[in-house]
N, CA, C and O atoms as a GROMACS GRO file, in nm:
protein
  628
    1UNK      N    1  -0.495   5.410   9.036
    1UNK     CA    2  -0.372   5.484   9.018
    1UNK      C    3  -0.405   5.605   8.933
    1UNK      O    4  -0.475   5.594   8.832
    2UNK      N    5  -0.355   5.719   8.974
    2UNK     CA    6  -0.381   5.841   8.896
    2UNK      C    7  -0.296   5.838   8.771
    2UNK      O    8  -0.198   5.764   8.760
    3UNK      N    9  -0.336   5.922   8.676
    3UNK     CA   10  -0.261   5.924   8.550
    3UNK      C   11  -0.119   5.974   8.572
    3UNK      O   12  -0.029   5.933   8.499
    4UNK      N   13  -0.096   6.060   8.669
    4UNK     CA   14   0.040   6.109   8.698
    4UNK      C   15   0.127   5.993   8.747
    4UNK      O   16   0.242   5.979   8.706
    5UNK      N   17   0.070   5.910   8.835
    5UNK     CA   18   0.145   5.794   8.884
    5UNK      C   19   0.167   5.693   8.772
    5UNK      O   20   0.273   5.631   8.764
    6UNK      N   21   0.069   5.677   8.688
    6UNK     CA   22   0.082   5.584   8.575
    6UNK      C   23   0.192   5.633   8.480
    6UNK      O   24   0.271   5.552   8.432
    7UNK      N   25   0.196   5.763   8.454
    7UNK     CA   26   0.301   5.819   8.368
    7UNK      C   27   0.437   5.800   8.432
    7UNK      O   28   0.535   5.767   8.365
    8UNK      N   29   0.444   5.820   8.564
    8UNK     CA   30   0.570   5.799   8.635
    8UNK      C   31   0.612   5.653   8.628
    8UNK      O   32   0.730   5.622   8.613
    9UNK      N   33   0.516   5.563   8.639
    9UNK     CA   34   0.546   5.419   8.630
    9UNK      C   35   0.595   5.384   8.490
    9UNK      O   36   0.689   5.306   8.474
   10UNK      N   37   0.532   5.443   8.389
   10UNK     CA   38   0.577   5.419   8.250
   10UNK      C   39   0.719   5.472   8.232
   10UNK      O   40   0.804   5.404   8.174
   11UNK      N   41   0.743   5.593   8.280
   11UNK     CA   42   0.876   5.655   8.266
   11UNK      C   43   0.981   5.570   8.338
   11UNK      O   44   1.090   5.546   8.285
   12UNK      N   45   0.949   5.524   8.458
   12UNK     CA   46   1.044   5.442   8.533
   12UNK      C   47   1.071   5.311   8.460
   12UNK      O   48   1.185   5.262   8.458
   13UNK      N   49   0.968   5.254   8.402
   13UNK     CA   50   0.983   5.129   8.328
   13UNK      C   51   1.072   5.150   8.206
   13UNK      O   52   1.162   5.069   8.179
   14UNK      N   53   1.047   5.257   8.132
   14UNK     CA   54   1.126   5.286   8.011
   14UNK      C   55   1.271   5.316   8.049
   14UNK      O   56   1.363   5.267   7.984
   15UNK      N   57   1.291   5.397   8.152
   15UNK     CA   58   1.427   5.430   8.196
   15UNK      C   59   1.499   5.304   8.244
   15UNK      O   60   1.615   5.281   8.210
   16UNK      N   61   1.430   5.223   8.321
   16UNK     CA   62   1.491   5.098   8.369
   16UNK      C   63   1.530   5.006   8.255
   16UNK      O   64   1.636   4.943   8.258
   17UNK      N   65   1.444   4.998   8.154
   17UNK     CA   66   1.475   4.915   8.038
   17UNK      C   67   1.596   4.970   7.963
   17UNK      O   68   1.681   4.894   7.918
   18UNK      N   69   1.602   5.102   7.951
   18UNK     CA   70   1.716   5.165   7.884
   18UNK      C   71   1.846   5.141   7.957
   18UNK      O   72   1.949   5.110   7.896
   19UNK      N   73   1.842   5.156   8.090
   19UNK     CA   74   1.962   5.131   8.171
   19UNK      C   75   2.004   4.984   8.160
   19UNK      O   76   2.123   4.954   8.148
   20UNK      N   77   1.908   4.897   8.165
   20UNK     CA   78   1.937   4.754   8.154
   20UNK      C   79   1.998   4.721   8.018
   20UNK      O   80   2.092   4.643   8.008
   21UNK      N   81   1.942   4.780   7.913
   21UNK     CA   82   1.994   4.757   7.778
   21UNK      C   83   2.136   4.812   7.764
   21UNK      O   84   2.223   4.747   7.706
   22UNK      N   85   2.159   4.932   7.817
   22UNK     CA   86   2.293   4.991   7.810
   22UNK      C   87   2.394   4.906   7.887
   22UNK      O   88   2.508   4.887   7.844
   23UNK      N   89   2.351   4.856   8.002
   23UNK     CA   90   2.438   4.770   8.083
   23UNK      C   91   2.472   4.641   8.009
   23UNK      O   92   2.588   4.598   8.010
   24UNK      N   93   2.373   4.580   7.947
   24UNK     CA   94   2.397   4.457   7.872
   24UNK      C   95   2.491   4.483   7.754
   24UNK      O   96   2.580   4.402   7.726
   25UNK      N   97   2.471   4.594   7.688
   25UNK     CA   98   2.558   4.629   7.574
   25UNK      C   99   2.701   4.651   7.621
   25UNK      O  100   2.795   4.604   7.558
   26UNK      N  101   2.718   4.723   7.732
   26UNK     CA  102   2.852   4.749   7.786
   26UNK      C  103   2.918   4.619   7.831
   26UNK      O  104   3.038   4.599   7.812
   27UNK      N  105   2.839   4.531   7.890
   27UNK     CA  106   2.893   4.402   7.932
   27UNK      C  107   2.943   4.322   7.811
   27UNK      O  108   3.047   4.258   7.818
   28UNK      N  109   2.869   4.327   7.703
   28UNK     CA  110   2.910   4.259   7.580
   28UNK      C  111   3.039   4.317   7.524
   28UNK      O  112   3.128   4.243   7.481
   29UNK      N  113   3.049   4.449   7.523
   29UNK     CA  114   3.172   4.514   7.474
   29UNK      C  115   3.290   4.477   7.562
   29UNK      O  116   3.400   4.451   7.512
   30UNK      N  117   3.269   4.476   7.693
   30UNK     CA  118   3.377   4.439   7.785
   30UNK      C  119   3.421   4.295   7.764
   30UNK      O  120   3.540   4.264   7.765
   31UNK      N  121   3.324   4.206   7.745
   31UNK     CA  122   3.357   4.065   7.721
   31UNK      C  123   3.434   4.050   7.591
   31UNK      O  124   3.529   3.972   7.583
   32UNK      N  125   3.393   4.124   7.488
   32UNK     CA  126   3.464   4.116   7.361
   32UNK      C  127   3.606   4.172   7.376
   32UNK      O  128   3.701   4.115   7.322
   33UNK      N  129   3.621   4.283   7.446
   33UNK     CA  130   3.754   4.341   7.467
   33UNK      C  131   3.845   4.243   7.541
   33UNK      O  132   3.962   4.228   7.506
   34UNK      N  133   3.791   4.178   7.643
   34UNK     CA  134   3.870   4.080   7.718
   34UNK      C  135   3.908   3.962   7.629
   34UNK      O  136   4.020   3.914   7.634
   35UNK      N  137   3.814   3.917   7.548
   35UNK     CA  138   3.843   3.806   7.457
   35UNK      C  139   3.947   3.846   7.352
   35UNK      O  140   4.034   3.767   7.318
   36UNK      N  141   3.938   3.967   7.302
   36UNK     CA  142   4.038   4.015   7.207
   36UNK      C  143   4.176   4.021   7.271
   36UNK      O  144   4.276   3.985   7.209
   37UNK      N  145   4.181   4.066   7.396
   37UNK     CA  146   4.308   4.071   7.469
   37UNK      C  147   4.363   3.929   7.487
   37UNK      O  148   4.482   3.905   7.466
   38UNK      N  149   4.276   3.835   7.526
   38UNK     CA  150   4.319   3.697   7.542
   38UNK      C  151   4.366   3.637   7.410
   38UNK      O  152   4.460   3.558   7.406
   39UNK      N  153   4.301   3.677   7.301
   39UNK     CA  154   4.342   3.629   7.168
   39UNK      C  155   4.482   3.680   7.134
   39UNK      O  156   4.564   3.605   7.080
   40UNK      N  157   4.509   3.805   7.165
   40UNK     CA  158   4.642   3.861   7.138
   40UNK      C  159   4.749   3.790   7.221
   40UNK      O  160   4.858   3.763   7.172
   41UNK      N  161   4.717   3.762   7.346
   41UNK     CA  162   4.812   3.689   7.431
   41UNK      C  163   4.838   3.551   7.372
   41UNK      O  164   4.952   3.506   7.367
   42UNK      N  165   4.733   3.484   7.329
   42UNK     CA  166   4.749   3.350   7.269
   42UNK      C  167   4.833   3.356   7.142
   42UNK      O  168   4.916   3.268   7.118
   43UNK      N  169   4.812   3.459   7.060
   43UNK     CA  170   4.892   3.475   6.938
   43UNK      C  171   5.039   3.496   6.974
   43UNK      O  172   5.129   3.438   6.912
   44UNK      N  173   5.063   3.581   7.074
   44UNK     CA  174   5.201   3.606   7.116
   44UNK      C  175   5.265   3.480   7.173
   44UNK      O  176   5.382   3.452   7.148
   45UNK      N  177   5.187   3.403   7.249
   45UNK     CA  178   5.238   3.275   7.302
   45UNK      C  179   5.272   3.180   7.188
   45UNK      O  180   5.372   3.107   7.194
   46UNK      N  181   5.190   3.181   7.085
   46UNK     CA  182   5.213   3.094   6.969
   46UNK      C  183   5.344   3.132   6.900
   46UNK      O  184   5.425   3.045   6.867
   47UNK      N  185   5.364   3.260   6.880
   47UNK     CA  186   5.487   3.308   6.815
   47UNK      C  187   5.608   3.274   6.903
   47UNK      O  188   5.712   3.232   6.852
   48UNK      N  189   5.593   3.294   7.034
   48UNK     CA  190   5.704   3.264   7.126
   48UNK      C  191   5.739   3.115   7.123
   48UNK      O  192   5.857   3.079   7.130
   49UNK      N  193   5.638   3.029   7.114
   49UNK     CA  194   5.664   2.884   7.110
   49UNK      C  195   5.744   2.848   6.985
   49UNK      O  196   5.838   2.769   6.992
   50UNK      N  197   5.707   2.906   6.874
   50UNK     CA  198   5.779   2.879   6.748
   50UNK      C  199   5.922   2.933   6.756
   50UNK      O  200   6.017   2.865   6.718
   51UNK      N  201   5.937   3.056   6.806
   51UNK     CA  202   6.070   3.116   6.815
   51UNK      C  203   6.160   3.038   6.910
   51UNK      O  204   6.279   3.020   6.883
   52UNK      N  205   6.104   2.993   7.022
   52UNK     CA  206   6.184   2.915   7.116
   52UNK      C  207   6.229   2.784   7.053
   52UNK      O  208   6.343   2.742   7.071
   53UNK      N  209   6.141   2.721   6.979
   53UNK     CA  210   6.177   2.595   6.912
   53UNK      C  211   6.288   2.619   6.811
   53UNK      O  212   6.381   2.540   6.801
   54UNK      N  213   6.279   2.728   6.736
   54UNK     CA  214   6.384   2.759   6.638
   54UNK      C  215   6.517   2.784   6.708
   54UNK      O  216   6.621   2.739   6.661
   55UNK      N  217   6.512   2.856   6.820
   55UNK     CA  218   6.634   2.882   6.898
   55UNK      C  219   6.692   2.751   6.951
   55UNK      O  220   6.812   2.725   6.939
   56UNK      N  221   6.605   2.669   7.010
   56UNK     CA  222   6.651   2.541   7.065
   56UNK      C  223   6.706   2.449   6.956
   56UNK      O  224   6.802   2.377   6.979
   57UNK      N  225   6.645   2.453   6.838
   57UNK     CA  226   6.692   2.369   6.727
   57UNK      C  227   6.832   2.415   6.682
   57UNK      O  228   6.919   2.332   6.655
   58UNK      N  229   6.852   2.546   6.674
   58UNK     CA  230   6.985   2.597   6.635
   58UNK      C  231   7.089   2.559   6.742
   58UNK      O  232   7.202   2.524   6.709
   59UNK      N  233   7.048   2.568   6.869
   59UNK     CA  234   7.141   2.530   6.977
   59UNK      C  235   7.174   2.381   6.967
   59UNK      O  236   7.289   2.342   6.986
   60UNK      N  237   7.076   2.299   6.938
   60UNK     CA  238   7.098   2.155   6.924
   60UNK      C  239   7.188   2.128   6.804
   60UNK      O  240   7.274   2.039   6.809
   61UNK      N  241   7.170   2.203   6.697
   61UNK     CA  242   7.253   2.186   6.578
   61UNK      C  243   7.399   2.220   6.610
   61UNK      O  244   7.490   2.147   6.569
   62UNK      N  245   7.422   2.330   6.682
   62UNK     CA  246   7.559   2.368   6.722
   62UNK      C  247   7.620   2.260   6.810
   62UNK      O  248   7.735   2.221   6.793
   63UNK      N  249   7.539   2.214   6.905
   63UNK     CA  250   7.586   2.109   6.997
   63UNK      C  251   7.625   1.983   6.920
   63UNK      O  252   7.727   1.920   6.949
   64UNK      N  253   7.542   1.947   6.822
   64UNK     CA  254   7.571   1.827   6.742
   64UNK      C  255   7.698   1.844   6.661
   64UNK      O  256   7.778   1.750   6.650
   65UNK      N  257   7.718   1.962   6.604
   65UNK     CA  258   7.841   1.986   6.526
   65UNK      C  259   7.964   1.980   6.616
   65UNK      O  260   8.065   1.920   6.579
   66UNK      N  261   7.954   2.041   6.734
   66UNK     CA  262   8.068   2.036   6.826
   66UNK      C  263   8.098   1.893   6.869
   66UNK      O  264   8.213   1.851   6.871
   67UNK      N  265   7.993   1.820   6.902
   67UNK     CA  266   8.012   1.682   6.944
   67UNK      C  267   8.068   1.598   6.829
   67UNK      O  268   8.154   1.513   6.850
   68UNK      N  269   8.018   1.623   6.707
   68UNK     CA  270   8.068   1.549   6.591
   68UNK      C  271   8.216   1.572   6.570
   68UNK      O  272   8.290   1.478   6.540
   69UNK      N  273   8.261   1.696   6.585
   69UNK     CA  274   8.404   1.726   6.572
   69UNK      C  275   8.485   1.660   6.681
   69UNK      O  276   8.592   1.605   6.655
   70UNK      N  277   8.434   1.666   6.802
   70UNK     CA  278   8.502   1.601   6.915
   70UNK      C  279   8.508   1.451   6.893
   70UNK      O  280   8.608   1.386   6.921
   71UNK      N  281   8.400   1.397   6.843
   71UNK     CA  282   8.392   1.253   6.818
   71UNK      C  283   8.495   1.211   6.712
   71UNK      O  284   8.563   1.110   6.730
   72UNK      N  285   8.505   1.287   6.604
   72UNK     CA  286   8.602   1.254   6.499
   72UNK      C  287   8.745   1.266   6.550
   72UNK      O  288   8.830   1.183   6.519
   73UNK      N  289   8.770   1.371   6.630
   73UNK     CA  290   8.905   1.388   6.686
   73UNK      C  291   8.938   1.273   6.780
   73UNK      O  292   9.051   1.223   6.782
   74UNK      N  293   8.840   1.232   6.858
   74UNK     CA  294   8.861   1.120   6.950
   74UNK      C  295   8.888   0.991   6.874
   74UNK      O  296   8.977   0.914   6.911
   75UNK      N  297   8.813   0.968   6.768
   75UNK     CA  298   8.833   0.849   6.687
   75UNK      C  299   8.973   0.849   6.625
   75UNK      O  300   9.043   0.749   6.625
   76UNK      N  301   9.011   0.966   6.573
   76UNK     CA  302   9.143   0.976   6.512
   76UNK      C  303   9.252   0.959   6.616
   76UNK      O  304   9.358   0.901   6.589
   77UNK      N  305   9.226   1.009   6.736
   77UNK     CA  306   9.325   0.998   6.844
   77UNK      C  307   9.347   0.856   6.891
   77UNK      O  308   9.453   0.824   6.944
   78UNK      N  309   9.249   0.771   6.873
   78UNK     CA  310   9.265   0.631   6.916
   78UNK      C  311   9.341   0.550   6.813
   78UNK      O  312   9.374   0.433   6.836
   79UNK      N  313   9.369   0.612   6.700
   79UNK     CA  314   9.443   0.541   6.597
   79UNK      C  315   9.356   0.456   6.509
   79UNK      O  316   9.407   0.385   6.422
   80UNK      N  317   9.229   0.463   6.529
   80UNK     CA  318   9.138   0.381   6.449
   80UNK      C  319   9.114   0.444   6.313
   80UNK      O  320   9.136   0.563   6.293
   81UNK      N  321   9.069   0.365   6.226
   81UNK     CA  322   9.032   0.413   6.094
   81UNK      C  323   8.898   0.485   6.102
   81UNK      O  324   8.801   0.431   6.156
   82UNK      N  325   8.894   0.605   6.050
   82UNK     CA  326   8.769   0.681   6.053
   82UNK      C  327   8.659   0.611   5.974
   82UNK      O  328   8.541   0.620   6.010
   83UNK      N  329   8.696   0.543   5.870
   83UNK     CA  330   8.595   0.471   5.792
   83UNK      C  331   8.532   0.359   5.873
   83UNK      O  332   8.413   0.329   5.857
   84UNK      N  333   8.611   0.296   5.959
   84UNK     CA  334   8.558   0.188   6.042
   84UNK      C  335   8.460   0.240   6.146
   84UNK      O  336   8.368   0.169   6.185
   85UNK      N  337   8.480   0.363   6.190
   85UNK     CA  338   8.397   0.419   6.297
   85UNK      C  339   8.287   0.511   6.243
   85UNK      O  340   8.214   0.574   6.320
   86UNK      N  341   8.278   0.519   6.114
   86UNK     CA  342   8.182   0.610   6.052
   86UNK      C  343   8.038   0.575   6.088
   86UNK      O  344   7.953   0.664   6.098
   87UNK      N  345   8.009   0.447   6.108
   87UNK     CA  346   7.872   0.408   6.145
   87UNK      C  347   7.829   0.474   6.275
   87UNK      O  348   7.715   0.518   6.288
   88UNK      N  349   7.920   0.480   6.372
   88UNK     CA  350   7.889   0.544   6.501
   88UNK      C  351   7.863   0.693   6.480
   88UNK      O  352   7.768   0.748   6.536
   89UNK      N  353   7.947   0.757   6.402
   89UNK     CA  354   7.931   0.900   6.375
   89UNK      C  355   7.800   0.926   6.301
   89UNK      O  356   7.728   1.021   6.332
   90UNK      N  357   7.771   0.841   6.202
   90UNK     CA  358   7.647   0.856   6.127
   90UNK      C  359   7.525   0.838   6.218
   90UNK      O  360   7.426   0.911   6.204
   91UNK      N  361   7.531   0.743   6.309
   91UNK     CA  362   7.419   0.718   6.400
   91UNK      C  363   7.397   0.840   6.489
   91UNK      O  364   7.283   0.880   6.512
   92UNK      N  365   7.504   0.898   6.540
   92UNK     CA  366   7.489   1.017   6.624
   92UNK      C  367   7.432   1.133   6.541
   92UNK      O  368   7.346   1.207   6.590
   93UNK      N  369   7.478   1.150   6.419
   93UNK     CA  370   7.430   1.259   6.333
   93UNK      C  371   7.280   1.242   6.306
   93UNK      O  372   7.205   1.340   6.305
   94UNK      N  373   7.237   1.119   6.284
   94UNK     CA  374   7.094   1.093   6.261
   94UNK      C  375   7.012   1.123   6.387
   94UNK      O  376   6.905   1.182   6.379
   95UNK      N  377   7.065   1.082   6.502
   95UNK     CA  378   6.994   1.111   6.628
   95UNK      C  379   6.985   1.261   6.651
   95UNK      O  380   6.882   1.311   6.696
   96UNK      N  381   7.093   1.332   6.621
   96UNK     CA  382   7.092   1.478   6.639
   96UNK      C  383   6.990   1.542   6.546
   96UNK      O  384   6.919   1.635   6.586
   97UNK      N  385   6.982   1.495   6.424
   97UNK     CA  386   6.884   1.549   6.328
   97UNK      C  387   6.742   1.520   6.373
   97UNK      O  388   6.653   1.605   6.361
   98UNK      N  389   6.719   1.401   6.425
   98UNK     CA  390   6.585   1.368   6.478
   98UNK      C  391   6.550   1.458   6.596
   98UNK      O  392   6.435   1.500   6.610
   99UNK      N  393   6.647   1.486   6.680
   99UNK     CA  394   6.624   1.574   6.795
   99UNK      C  395   6.586   1.714   6.748
   99UNK      O  396   6.496   1.777   6.803
  100UNK      N  397   6.655   1.762   6.646
  100UNK     CA  398   6.624   1.894   6.590
  100UNK      C  399   6.483   1.895   6.533
  100UNK      O  400   6.407   1.988   6.556
  101UNK      N  401   6.449   1.791   6.458
  101UNK     CA  402   6.315   1.783   6.401
  101UNK      C  403   6.208   1.775   6.510
  101UNK      O  404   6.101   1.835   6.497
  102UNK      N  405   6.235   1.702   6.618
  102UNK     CA  406   6.139   1.693   6.728
  102UNK      C  407   6.120   1.828   6.796
  102UNK      O  408   6.008   1.865   6.833
  103UNK      N  409   6.229   1.902   6.811
  103UNK     CA  410   6.220   2.036   6.871
  103UNK      C  411   6.135   2.127   6.783
  103UNK      O  412   6.046   2.196   6.832
  104UNK      N  413   6.162   2.126   6.654
  104UNK     CA  414   6.085   2.211   6.561
  104UNK      C  415   5.938   2.169   6.556
  104UNK      O  416   5.849   2.254   6.550
  105UNK      N  417   5.914   2.038   6.559
  105UNK     CA  418   5.776   1.989   6.559
  105UNK      C  419   5.702   2.036   6.685
  105UNK      O  420   5.588   2.082   6.678
  106UNK      N  421   5.769   2.024   6.799
  106UNK     CA  422   5.708   2.071   6.924
  106UNK      C  423   5.676   2.219   6.919
  106UNK      O  424   5.571   2.262   6.967
  107UNK      N  425   5.766   2.297   6.862
  107UNK     CA  426   5.740   2.440   6.847
  107UNK      C  427   5.624   2.469   6.755
  107UNK      O  428   5.544   2.559   6.781
  108UNK      N  429   5.616   2.393   6.647
  108UNK     CA  430   5.505   2.412   6.552
  108UNK      C  431   5.372   2.375   6.617
  108UNK      O  432   5.271   2.442   6.595
  109UNK      N  433   5.372   2.268   6.696
  109UNK     CA  434   5.248   2.230   6.765
  109UNK      C  435   5.209   2.335   6.868
  109UNK      O  436   5.091   2.366   6.885
  110UNK      N  437   5.308   2.391   6.938
  110UNK     CA  438   5.280   2.499   7.032
  110UNK      C  439   5.225   2.621   6.961
  110UNK      O  440   5.135   2.688   7.012
  111UNK      N  441   5.280   2.650   6.844
  111UNK     CA  442   5.232   2.763   6.763
  111UNK      C  443   5.087   2.740   6.722
  111UNK      O  444   5.002   2.829   6.736
  112UNK      N  445   5.059   2.622   6.671
  112UNK     CA  446   4.922   2.593   6.626
  112UNK      C  447   4.823   2.595   6.742
  112UNK      O  448   4.711   2.643   6.727
  113UNK      N  449   4.864   2.543   6.856
  113UNK     CA  450   4.776   2.545   6.974
  113UNK      C  451   4.746   2.688   7.015
  113UNK      O  452   4.632   2.721   7.049
  114UNK      N  453   4.847   2.774   7.012
  114UNK     CA  454   4.827   2.914   7.046
  114UNK      C  455   4.734   2.983   6.947
  114UNK      O  456   4.649   3.063   6.986
  115UNK      N  457   4.751   2.952   6.820
  115UNK     CA  458   4.663   3.011   6.718
  115UNK      C  459   4.519   2.965   6.738
  115UNK      O  460   4.425   3.043   6.722
  116UNK      N  461   4.502   2.838   6.774
  116UNK     CA  462   4.366   2.787   6.800
  116UNK      C  463   4.305   2.856   6.921
  116UNK      O  464   4.188   2.892   6.920
  117UNK      N  465   4.387   2.875   7.028
  117UNK     CA  466   4.335   2.946   7.145
  117UNK      C  467   4.295   3.088   7.108
  117UNK      O  468   4.195   3.140   7.158
  118UNK      N  469   4.372   3.151   7.022
  118UNK     CA  470   4.340   3.288   6.979
  118UNK      C  471   4.208   3.290   6.901
  118UNK      O  472   4.125   3.378   6.921
  119UNK      N  473   4.190   3.193   6.814
  119UNK     CA  474   4.067   3.186   6.736
  119UNK      C  475   3.946   3.164   6.826
  119UNK      O  476   3.842   3.228   6.809
  120UNK      N  477   3.961   3.074   6.922
  120UNK     CA  478   3.851   3.046   7.016
  120UNK      C  479   3.819   3.170   7.099
  120UNK      O  480   3.702   3.203   7.119
  121UNK      N  481   3.922   3.239   7.147
  121UNK     CA  482   3.899   3.359   7.227
  121UNK      C  483   3.827   3.466   7.146
  121UNK      O  484   3.736   3.531   7.196
  122UNK      N  485   3.868   3.484   7.022
  122UNK     CA  486   3.800   3.583   6.936
  122UNK      C  487   3.654   3.545   6.914
  122UNK      O  488   3.565   3.629   6.920
  123UNK      N  489   3.632   3.417   6.889
  123UNK     CA  490   3.495   3.368   6.867
  123UNK      C  491   3.411   3.390   6.993
  123UNK      O  492   3.296   3.434   6.984
  124UNK      N  493   3.468   3.358   7.110
  124UNK     CA  494   3.394   3.378   7.234
  124UNK      C  495   3.356   3.524   7.253
  124UNK      O  496   3.246   3.554   7.299
  125UNK      N  497   3.447   3.614   7.216
  125UNK     CA  498   3.418   3.757   7.226
  125UNK      C  499   3.304   3.799   7.136
  125UNK      O  500   3.218   3.877   7.174
  126UNK      N  501   3.305   3.746   7.014
  126UNK     CA  502   3.197   3.777   6.920
  126UNK      C  503   3.064   3.724   6.970
  126UNK      O  504   2.961   3.792   6.960
  127UNK      N  505   3.065   3.604   7.024
  127UNK     CA  506   2.942   3.544   7.077
  127UNK      C  507   2.890   3.626   7.195
  127UNK      O  508   2.770   3.652   7.206
  128UNK      N  509   2.981   3.666   7.284
  128UNK     CA  510   2.940   3.745   7.401
  128UNK      C  511   2.879   3.878   7.358
  128UNK      O  512   2.780   3.924   7.415
  129UNK      N  513   2.939   3.939   7.256
  129UNK     CA  514   2.885   4.068   7.209
  129UNK      C  515   2.746   4.048   7.147
  129UNK      O  516   2.656   4.128   7.171
  130UNK      N  517   2.730   3.943   7.068
  130UNK     CA  518   2.600   3.915   7.007
  130UNK      C  519   2.496   3.884   7.114
  130UNK      O  520   2.382   3.931   7.106
  131UNK      N  521   2.534   3.806   7.214
  131UNK     CA  522   2.442   3.773   7.324
  131UNK      C  523   2.401   3.901   7.396
  131UNK      O  524   2.284   3.919   7.430
  132UNK      N  525   2.497   3.990   7.419
  132UNK     CA  526   2.466   4.115   7.488
  132UNK      C  527   2.369   4.200   7.406
  132UNK      O  528   2.281   4.265   7.461
  133UNK      N  529   2.387   4.200   7.274
  133UNK     CA  530   2.292   4.275   7.189
  133UNK      C  531   2.151   4.217   7.203
  133UNK      O  532   2.053   4.290   7.212
  134UNK      N  533   2.143   4.084   7.205
  134UNK     CA  534   2.014   4.019   7.223
  134UNK      C  535   1.954   4.051   7.358
  134UNK      O  536   1.834   4.079   7.369
  135UNK      N  537   2.037   4.048   7.462
  135UNK     CA  538   1.989   4.082   7.597
  135UNK      C  539   1.941   4.227   7.602
  135UNK      O  540   1.839   4.256   7.663
  136UNK      N  541   2.016   4.317   7.537
  136UNK     CA  542   1.977   4.458   7.535
  136UNK      C  543   1.843   4.476   7.465
  136UNK      O  544   1.756   4.549   7.513
  137UNK      N  545   1.828   4.410   7.351
  137UNK     CA  546   1.700   4.420   7.279
  137UNK      C  547   1.587   4.360   7.362
  137UNK      O  548   1.477   4.414   7.365
  138UNK      N  549   1.616   4.250   7.430
  138UNK     CA  550   1.515   4.188   7.517
  138UNK      C  551   1.472   4.283   7.627
  138UNK      O  552   1.353   4.293   7.658
  139UNK      N  553   1.569   4.353   7.686
  139UNK     CA  554   1.536   4.450   7.792
  139UNK      C  555   1.449   4.563   7.738
  139UNK      O  556   1.352   4.605   7.802
  140UNK      N  557   1.485   4.612   7.619
  140UNK     CA  558   1.406   4.720   7.560
  140UNK      C  559   1.264   4.675   7.527
  140UNK      O  560   1.168   4.747   7.551
  141UNK      N  561   1.253   4.554   7.472
  141UNK     CA  562   1.120   4.503   7.438
  141UNK      C  563   1.037   4.478   7.564
  141UNK      O  564   0.917   4.508   7.566
  142UNK      N  565   1.099   4.423   7.666
  142UNK     CA  566   1.028   4.400   7.792
  142UNK      C  567   0.980   4.533   7.851
  142UNK      O  568   0.867   4.544   7.897
  143UNK      N  569   1.070   4.634   7.848
  143UNK     CA  570   1.032   4.765   7.899
  143UNK      C  571   0.920   4.828   7.820
  143UNK      O  572   0.829   4.888   7.876
  144UNK      N  573   0.928   4.814   7.687
  144UNK     CA  574   0.823   4.872   7.602
  144UNK      C  575   0.689   4.802   7.625
  144UNK      O  576   0.584   4.865   7.630
  145UNK      N  577   0.696   4.669   7.640
  145UNK     CA  578   0.573   4.593   7.666
  145UNK      C  579   0.512   4.632   7.799
  145UNK      O  580   0.391   4.650   7.810
  146UNK      N  581   0.597   4.644   7.900
  146UNK     CA  582   0.548   4.683   8.034
  146UNK      C  583   0.488   4.824   8.031
  146UNK      O  584   0.383   4.848   8.089
  147UNK      N  585   0.557   4.915   7.961
  147UNK     CA  586   0.507   5.053   7.953
  147UNK      C  587   0.373   5.056   7.879
  147UNK      O  588   0.280   5.126   7.920
  148UNK      N  589   0.363   4.980   7.772
  148UNK     CA  590   0.237   4.976   7.696
  148UNK      C  591   0.126   4.914   7.780
  148UNK      O  592   0.011   4.959   7.774
  149UNK      N  593   0.160   4.813   7.857
  149UNK     CA  594   0.061   4.748   7.942
  149UNK      C  595   0.008   4.844   8.049
  149UNK      O  596  -0.112   4.851   8.074
  150UNK      N  597   0.101   4.919   8.109
  150UNK     CA  598   0.058   5.016   8.210
  150UNK      C  599  -0.028   5.125   8.145
  150UNK      O  600  -0.131   5.166   8.200
  151UNK      N  601   0.016   5.170   8.029
  151UNK     CA  602  -0.059   5.275   7.958
  151UNK      C  603  -0.198   5.228   7.920
  151UNK      O  604  -0.295   5.302   7.932
  152UNK      N  605  -0.207   5.104   7.874
  152UNK     CA  606  -0.338   5.050   7.833
  152UNK      C  607  -0.427   5.032   7.955
  152UNK      O  608  -0.547   5.060   7.950
  153UNK      N  609  -0.367   4.985   8.063
  153UNK     CA  610  -0.446   4.960   8.183
  153UNK      C  611  -0.507   5.090   8.236
  153UNK      O  612  -0.621   5.093   8.284
  154UNK      N  613  -0.430   5.198   8.227
  154UNK     CA  614  -0.479   5.325   8.280
  154UNK      C  615  -0.521   5.422   8.169
  154UNK      O  616  -0.540   5.541   8.193
  155UNK      N  617  -0.534   5.368   8.050
  155UNK     CA  618  -0.583   5.443   7.933
  155UNK      C  619  -0.506   5.572   7.910
  155UNK      O  620  -0.564   5.678   7.887
  156UNK      N  621  -0.372   5.560   7.918
  156UNK     CA  622  -0.286   5.677   7.896
  156UNK      C  623  -0.238   5.680   7.751
  156UNK      O  624  -0.214   5.787   7.696
  157UNK      N  625  -0.224   5.566   7.691
  157UNK     CA  626  -0.170   5.559   7.556
  157UNK      C  627  -0.276   5.589   7.453
  157UNK      O  628  -0.247   5.588   7.333
   0.00000   0.00000   0.00000
């Protein structure tokens, strides 16, 4: 191989390594951007789960108050002593409170799950970016090694 061809081979090797490294770096940035986007969606989902639970809990509380009033009016309308029927009213009030707590708990678990998904997505993005940096460095080192090998073989270096 003539020295001109050897120089062209070295140049092609170096350029190829550079393109490969740039591609790996861009792929890492894209993966991190996608992971960041997914993390934001997960955070928003987490907030929405909590807000929905709070809304549902307030609706359940209103429903329980309305039912409690209707229940007391019904008891009074039957001519019964309210004190005698208080156990029934208390039992319904306790059930309503448990329902509210269950709704809020479900919302909190949804919030925490969303936050965990966001954390995982962010971590995956960081890992992808680090991997891409390693791949880019590997491409550059491989290209440099190949170029040096060609140069040594044809005594250009």
